[in-house]
C-alpha positions in Angstrom: 5.2 -6.7 -5.8 8.1 -6.6 -8.3 8.3 -10.4 -8.5 4.7 -10.8 -9.6 5.0 -8.0 -12.3 8.2 -9.5 -13.7 6.8 -13.0 -14.0 3.5 -11.6 -15.4 5.5 -9.9 -18.2 7.6 -13.0 -18.8 4.5 -15.2 -19.0 2.8 -12.8 -21.4 5.9 -12.9 -23.7 5.9 -16.7 -23.5 2.3 -16.8 -24.6 2.8 -14.2 -27.4 5.9 -16.0 -28.8 5.6 -19.7 -27.9 8.5 -22.0 -28.9 10.6 -19.0 -29.9 13.8 -17.5 -28.5 13.3 -14.1 -27.0 16.0 -11.6 -26.0 15.1 -9.4 -23.0 17.4 -6.5 -22.0 16.8 -5.6 -18.4 18.3 -3.9 -15.4 20.4 -6.2 -13.1 17.8 -5.9 -10.3 15.1 -7.4 -12.5 17.4 -10.1 -13.6 18.2 -10.9 -10.0 14.5 -11.1 -9.1 14.0 -13.7 -11.9 17.1 -15.8 -11.0 16.4 -15.7 -7.2 12.8 -16.7 -7.8 13.7 -19.5 -10.2 16.7 -20.9 -8.4 15.5 -20.3 -4.9 19.0 -19.3 -3.8 18.4 -15.9 -2.4 21.4 -15.5 -0.1 24.0 -16.4 -2.7 22.5 -14.3 -5.5 21.7 -11.2 -3.4 25.4 -10.9 -2.5 26.6 -11.2 -6.0 26.4 -8.5 -8.6 25.2 -8.8 -12.1 27.8 -7.8 -14.7 27.0 -5.1 -17.2 26.4 -7.0 -20.5 26.2 -10.3 -18.7 23.9 -12.9 -20.3 21.5 -15.1 -18.2 19.5 -17.8 -20.0 16.1 -19.0 -18.8 13.6 -21.3 -20.3 10.2 -22.8 -19.5 9.8 -26.6 -19.3 6.4 -28.2 -18.4 5.1 -24.9 -17.1 8.1 -24.3 -14.9 10.8 -21.6 -15.4 14.4 -22.9 -15.3 17.9 -21.4 -15.5 20.3 -22.6 -18.2 23.1 -20.1 -17.5 23.7 -17.2 -15.2 25.6 -13.9 -15.8 27.9 -15.2 -18.5 30.5 -12.6 -19.6 32.8 -14.6 -21.9 31.6 -12.6 -24.9 33.0 -9.4 -23.3 36.6 -10.7 -23.0 37.7 -9.4 -26.4 36.3 -5.9 -26.1 38.6 -2.9 -26.0 38.5 -0.7 -23.0 38.4 3.0 -23.7 39.4 5.6 -21.2 37.6 9.0 -21.6 39.5 12.0 -20.4 
């Protein structure tokens, strides 16, 4: 199951780099799997999309994964939009 593979990878990274900040770039579907599993809010998150370039922050505390922020896009507000013709 995807959920088990995602958390197995996350746990492995946590063991390899304890007490360090790690950046993971992933497809929106994988991010949703993480957030739904951690927050246990399946209905609300399944209906919402993940923004391209959005930042979600998770951390582990006492062996339990928690969400600090979800799908933040403020850093994208100053980007220029280019139209290709």
